C-alpha positions as CSV (number, residue, x, y, z in Angstrom):
1,M,-24.5,-20.0,70.1
2,P,-20.9,-19.7,71.5
3,E,-19.3,-16.3,71.7
4,E,-15.8,-15.6,70.3
5,V,-14.1,-12.5,71.4
6,I,-12.2,-11.1,68.4
7,F,-10.9,-7.9,70.1
8,E,-11.1,-6.6,73.7
9,D,-9.6,-3.8,75.6
10,E,-10.4,-2.5,79.1
11,R,-8.7,0.5,80.7
12,V,-9.2,3.5,83.0
13,M,-9.9,6.7,81.1
14,T,-11.2,10.2,81.9
15,R,-14.7,11.0,81.0
16,A,-13.4,13.5,78.5
17,D,-11.2,10.9,76.8
18,V,-14.2,8.4,76.6
19,A,-16.3,11.2,75.1
20,S,-13.7,11.9,72.5
21,Y,-13.4,8.2,71.6
22,L,-17.1,7.9,71.3
23,R,-17.3,11.0,69.1
24,T,-14.7,9.5,66.8
25,V,-16.8,6.3,66.6
26,A,-20.0,8.3,66.0
27,D,-18.3,10.4,63.3
28,R,-17.1,7.3,61.4
29,L,-20.5,5.6,61.7
30,D,-22.2,8.8,60.4
31,A,-19.8,8.9,57.5
32,G,-20.3,5.2,56.7
33,E,-16.6,4.5,57.2
34,S,-15.0,1.4,58.6
35,L,-14.0,1.3,62.3
36,T,-10.5,0.1,63.1
37,L,-9.9,-0.6,66.8
38,E,-6.3,-0.9,67.9
39,T,-4.5,-1.6,71.2
40,G,-0.8,-2.6,71.3
41,T,-0.3,-5.1,68.5
42,D,-4.0,-6.1,68.3
43,S,-6.4,-4.6,65.9
44,V,-9.6,-5.3,64.1
45,T,-11.5,-3.5,61.4
46,V,-15.3,-3.7,61.0
47,D,-17.7,-2.4,58.4
48,V,-20.9,-1.5,60.3
49,P,-24.0,-1.8,58.1
50,N,-26.7,0.9,58.0
51,D,-29.1,-1.0,60.1
52,V,-27.9,-2.5,63.4
53,E,-29.4,-3.7,66.7
54,F,-28.5,-1.1,69.3
55,E,-28.6,-2.1,73.0
56,V,-28.2,0.2,76.0
57,K,-27.8,-1.3,79.4
58,V,-27.1,-0.1,82.9
59,E,-26.2,-2.8,85.4
60,R,-25.0,-3.1,89.0
61,E,-22.5,-5.8,90.0
62,G,-21.9,-6.6,93.6
63,P,-23.8,-7.5,96.8
64,A,-27.5,-6.9,96.9
65,D,-27.2,-5.4,100.4
66,G,-24.4,-2.9,99.8
67,P,-22.7,-0.7,97.3
68,G,-21.4,-2.4,94.1
69,E,-20.1,-1.3,90.8
70,L,-22.3,0.4,88.2
71,G,-21.8,-0.1,84.4
72,L,-23.1,1.5,81.2
73,E,-22.9,-0.7,78.2
74,L,-23.5,0.4,74.6
75,E,-23.6,-2.4,72.1
76,L,-24.1,-2.6,68.3
77,E,-24.9,-6.0,66.8
78,W,-25.5,-7.1,63.2
79,D,-25.4,-10.4,61.3
80,E,-22.0,-11.3,60.0
81,G,-21.8,-10.8,56.3
82,A,-24.8,-8.3,56.4
83,T,-25.0,-6.0,53.4
84,D,-26.8,-2.8,52.9
85,D,-29.7,-3.6,50.6
86,S,-31.0,-0.1,50.5
87,L,-33.1,1.0,47.5
88,S,-31.5,3.7,45.4
89,I,-31.7,5.3,42.0
90,R,-28.8,6.7,40.0
């Protein structure tokens, strides 16, 4: 299945700034709010359902016989158009 990049941003940030950004994402996920990601004139809003596939990956890029670049990736995935079919009573 082909991948279409809808929004992307890459920049150098301090650890503290990354932690603050991730806290904002975590707070919005916890509250069930939409996430709006913005950079310059680009933006995208996503509604993350209650149940998602969560992937954590640490990888090394570079030569096998020398130092390379390490990366930590956190990824949330869900089916497009997914709805929350939770059971509730009112």
